[in-house]
N, C-alpha and C positions, 0 to 999 in steps of 0.2 A: 427317640426323637436321640441319644448318644449316638446310637450304632451310627448312625445318619452322619451327626456333626466329625466323627472320628474319619468315615471314609470321605467325606469333603474336603476335611485337610491333605487329607494322602491326594487325594485328586487334585487337589489346587498345587498341591508340591510336584507332581507330576507332570501337571500341565506347563507349571513356569519352566519346569527342565527341555520340557519338550519346545516349547517355546523361544528359551533363552537362545536355539540355533540360528533364529532369525530377527530380534527384538532387543537391544542392547538395553534398554531396563530389564526385563524380563533377566537375562545374561546377570546382570550386577546382582540381582536379588539371589542369584541359585549362587554365583560364587561368593553372595558374603557369607551364607551361612554354612559355606564347607565349614565343616573341623569348627562349628560356634561352640560347642561344650568344651571344648579343648581351653579354646582360645579363653576362656572365662575362667576357664579354672586356672590357666597360668599366671591373667590379668591379676586373681584375686589370691592367687596364695598368698603372699605378706599381710591382706590387710587387715588390720586391726583396729579398725574406723566402725562408727555402725554407718550402712547405707539407708540412703531416699532414693528410692527407685522411680525414677520417673517414664513413661511406657507412652509414644506420641505416634499418629499412623504416618503422619509426613511434615512437612514439611506445615503448613499449615497449622497444623494442632504440636509441634515446637512455640514457633512463633507466637503461640498462645499460650502454653506454659511455660517460656522463658520469663517473665518477670516474679513468678514464684519461683521459678528456679534460684533466682538470682538473688530473693531476699532472705527465701533460706537458705543461701549459698555465706551471705552473712551472720542471720543470722548465727547461725546453729554449726560456727566452723570448723567442730572436732568433727563433723559428718563430711560421709561422703556421698558424690552423685555419681549414679549408673543411671543414664538414658539409652532408653531402644527404640528403633524405628521397626515401624516395620517395610514401610517403600523404601525404594533409593534414590527415589528425589528428595527426601527428608536426612537420612545417613549420610546420603554421598554430597552434599552439600554442608553439613554441618558435623561432617565427624572429625574437623579442626575446633571445633567448639570449646572454647579455655574453660566458659563455667561450667565443664563437665567435669567426672577425672574420670570414668571412663563413658564414649559412648561405642552400640552395638547392632547390629541386627539383631529381631527378636526371633529369638530361635522358637522353631515351628511348633503349634502349640499340639504336642502330641503331651501323655503321660508319664514317660518317658523321658524328655527334654525337661519337663517343666518341676520335675521330683530334683533333677540335677543342677535346674536353674535357682532351685531355691534353697541347696543342699553347698550350694558355690556363692553363690553372693547376698544369704542370709540378711534381707533386708527388712529393716526397722519401721521402715513406713512406705507406703504406695500410692503414687499417683497416676491413674487413667488419665490419658486430655480427651474429651468433649465425644466420643464417637465410637472407638473399639471396645470391645467383649469377648475377649481367650476366653472358651471355659473353664481347662483344665490348668491356667494361668492361676483363674480367681477363685476357683474351686478351692484352689493348694492355698491359697491365702487365708480364706474365713479355717480351712483347717488347723492349721499356721498359730493362727490369731495374732495374724498382722494385718493392722488399721490398712482398710482399701478405700482410696476417697476419688470419688470424680467428679473434675473441675470442666466447667464450662459446658456441661452437657447439655443436649438438645431433646426433648422426647415430643413424639404424635401419634395420634391412635393410629396412624397405618403403620403401623412397626413389631414387629412377632411379637414383644412382650405382652401387646395390650389384645392379639389372634388366642382362638381357642386353641392354635399349636403351638405356642408363647411358654410352654413350662419348661424351655430349658435355659429361654432367657429368660423368664422369671427367679428361675435359680439364682442363676447371677448374679438380679437387680439384688438379691437376700443376701449377699455374702458381702456386699458395699456396708462400711462403717455410717457415710454419710457421703448425700448428692452435692454437689453445690451446682445448679443450674439458671441457665439463661435469663428466665421471664416465667409470669404465670402461664403460658397457655401449656409447658413444659410440667409445672407448677400440677395443673389441675388432671394429666394425665397420669405423670409419677402417685400421686396420692390414691389413685385407685387400689394400687395394690401393695402401695410400700409406706410404711410409716411415714404421717410428715414435721414427726419430731425430724427427724435423719433428713429433711430436708430445703434445704436453702436455696431461695433467690437472689442470688448474690449480683447479675448479670456475667459480660464474656471480660474474659482477664485480656480479649484483644486492644480492648480497649485503653490496659494502662502499657498493653507493648506501645503502639501508636504514638503513644503520648510520650515516651521514653526517646523514640527515634526524633519526634519532633523536636522536641529538647535537645539533642546535641550535637553540636557543632558538625556540619558538611559541608563541604567544600571537591570539585569537581572541576578543574580548569579544563579539562577536554569539552565537559557540557557546553561549561561557561561561554568559551570564546564560538562553540558551534550552535550558542542561542545569541548572544550579540543582541539588540537591543528590543530583539521584536520577540511578538505574541508566539505563545507555546504552547502547545497543543499533548500535552503526555496521556498516551493510548495506552493502558495495563493489562498485562493478561488477560494479552487478548486470540482469539481463535479465527478462522479462516471465516468465519461467519462474522467477524467483527471487522474482518480485513473489506468484507465485500460492502459495507454499511460505510466505511472510511477510505476506501482507495480515490475517489473519482476527488472527494476534499480535498485531502495532502495533496494529489499530484495536477489538480489544477490550482491552487493558492501558494504562489512560491514568493508572500511577503509573508510568509507563519512557516515558523520550523513546528514538526513534527517529531515528536517521538514515540514510536512503538516499541512495547516489552512483548511479546509473543511470551504466554503464559508455559507454551514449549520450545526450548530452545536447541534439538537436534537438527541436523544437519538438512533433513529433506524440510523442515518446518522455518527456519532459516532459507532458505532457498525459496518454498513459496511466498514467502512476505516479499524478497527481493521481485518478484512475478509480479505481483500485487501497487511496489511501491516503487515504479520506472526509476527516480532518482535518486533513489535510499543510498547510504550510505551505512557500514555495519558499525558500532561502537568498536573491536579489536581492531578497527584499521580507520579510524580516523585520528591518530597520531600524525600518519605519515598519507592521507586525505589530498589532494589537487585538486578534485572536482567542487563545484560548486553544489552543492545538493542542499533542499530544505527538510530531510528526510532521512533522520536516524533512527538506527535495528540495535536494538540490545539482544548482544547474544551473549550474553550468561545471564551469572542468576545473582539474586543477593543485591542490586542496584534498587531495584524500584521501586523499593515504600521509600529512599532518598530523593528521589528524581521526578514524586509531585511538589517538590517545596519547588521548584524551578516555574511548576505550570502559572499558564494562566486561567484555562481549562482540560479538565481531566477527562478524560472517559475512560471507565471501566469494563472490562468486556467481559464476554460467556452469556452477558444478557440477550440476545440476539438466537443462543444456540438451547438444547434442551436442557442442558444443566443448570445455567441459572446463574446469575452474575458474579463477578468475583471479590476483594473484598474493598468495601468500598470506605471504610474507616482511616483507610494509606490515606487516602488523597483526602477526606476529609476533614482530619486534625491539625492540615497546613491551612485550616479556611480558606478551603480550592471547591471552585463549585465542579460539582459528579454528573457526569451525563452519561447513563443507563439504554441499555436495551429493554423491552417490557417484562423479560422470563428473571422476577427476584424475588415473585412468594416466598420463596420456602428461609428466605432473611431475614428473620425481623430485624436489624437495623436496615436495613435496604428501605424495606415497605415503611418503619418508620420515620427512614429520614422523607423520601417520598410524602411522604401524607406532611410534616412541616416546612416541605420547600428546599430543603437543604440538599435535597436527590429531581437531578431532570431529566425524565422520561420521554425517548424516542421510540415510534416502531420503523422508520426506513432512513433511507440515506437522506432524503430530501430534507425531513423536518430534524435530522441532524445536523446540515449544514445551515440550514435556518436558526434555529435552538444556539449553534455555535457563535455563528455568526452577529447574532443579536446581545450573544454576550461580550462579544470582543468590542462591540460598538458602543454598548451600556455599560459605562465599567460600576456605573452607583448598583448597578442592578447584578451583575458579577458577584461584585462586594459583600450582597444583602444575603443574597443563596450562601459564598462560603462562608457566611459572618455564622448561619444557622448550621449550617452541619460541621463547625469548627465546635459551637458549642454544645450539641449536641454530645458530642464525643467525652470531652471535660464533663459533663451531667452526668455520662454514665460510667467514668471512671470506678476504679476501688474497688473491685471482685479481689483483687492478690491481697490484700490488705483485710477482708475477710476470712478467706480462708485459712490466713495465715495468725488471727485472730484463735479462730476456730484449734490452732492445730495447740496454738500455746494454752486456751484454757482450758480444754481436756489434756493435757499433758503426753500429746503425742508422742515428740521426742524429749529426748533427756541429752542436760548441757553437760 
């Protein structure tokens, strides 16, 4: 199995190289890893401080890890923080993040790269966030007796860990010191093959992150002037499937303001949005815009989690497509009613919020228009739905403190 894993890593790198001639994201992936070991060597040359290493696949995992990163930085000021990303969508957006001392792409998971990485970085403690499992990095951490912790993990029985062919994946699991997982279903899966003593159900650190965002003062004069005193629908992390459901409503209800934040913001996607939303204006042009429009398209990354606070009703995208709904916690924390499409069963928080009535599901455009119309008309109903959503977030916060308590109790870091 290891032979095929190593072959896959090489094939992936080669495929990314070929794709980089045609795809901007692939180009960033390839360019970002050029001479990456040498760059790490230069960055760490004069470091004399102990290092905590966080690995995040992309932006979403970074947001999950962020409360933990920032609390550890405060409690262990002598330590330095390294963050690595696999994807450009994480690195390119957060490469200037001030909460870390170094931010890099993760070097490709080869034996040689990994040995050099550990020799240079010499981490005292490692956190992997949620999903990513890289064999050589994980095995080498165990070989060097460096504690490795999984944060906000999710496990399902259809994953390779629990299949007859999953010996390589099970070997990786045996290298972790502790698993902090999101729920009982993950616990039931993992405890079949791993010691229950090293598994803790502590929820999702995203709850802590969205609470931090909600408690931070935020004002955006351009957005506030655009909204005026009108009702506002904020549609976040949208795809084409979501546009097909929302466009008629947005194009025919001029008295309502619509803020559309696509999940991807490359040129083709923004142009696609402009085709669906006929009278829209881009956020980048809003300051000098002279035409009267009720639809605003957000053509940058990083604003969405704060924009939900302006909403009367929110729509979270992804629920009308194959991959499923995106982050419902971001609007829920602001006590906003959340509307989604029918594909949400992979996401525990979405399932639980639907069951409790804090998230409302629609199947098609007609149902969407009817439901949002009802929420706009019946303010008490909207407030009740939003209150359920907000209370759910607050009740499930606290995972970050649980993890830090474990680190302290087991003396995994030295002051």
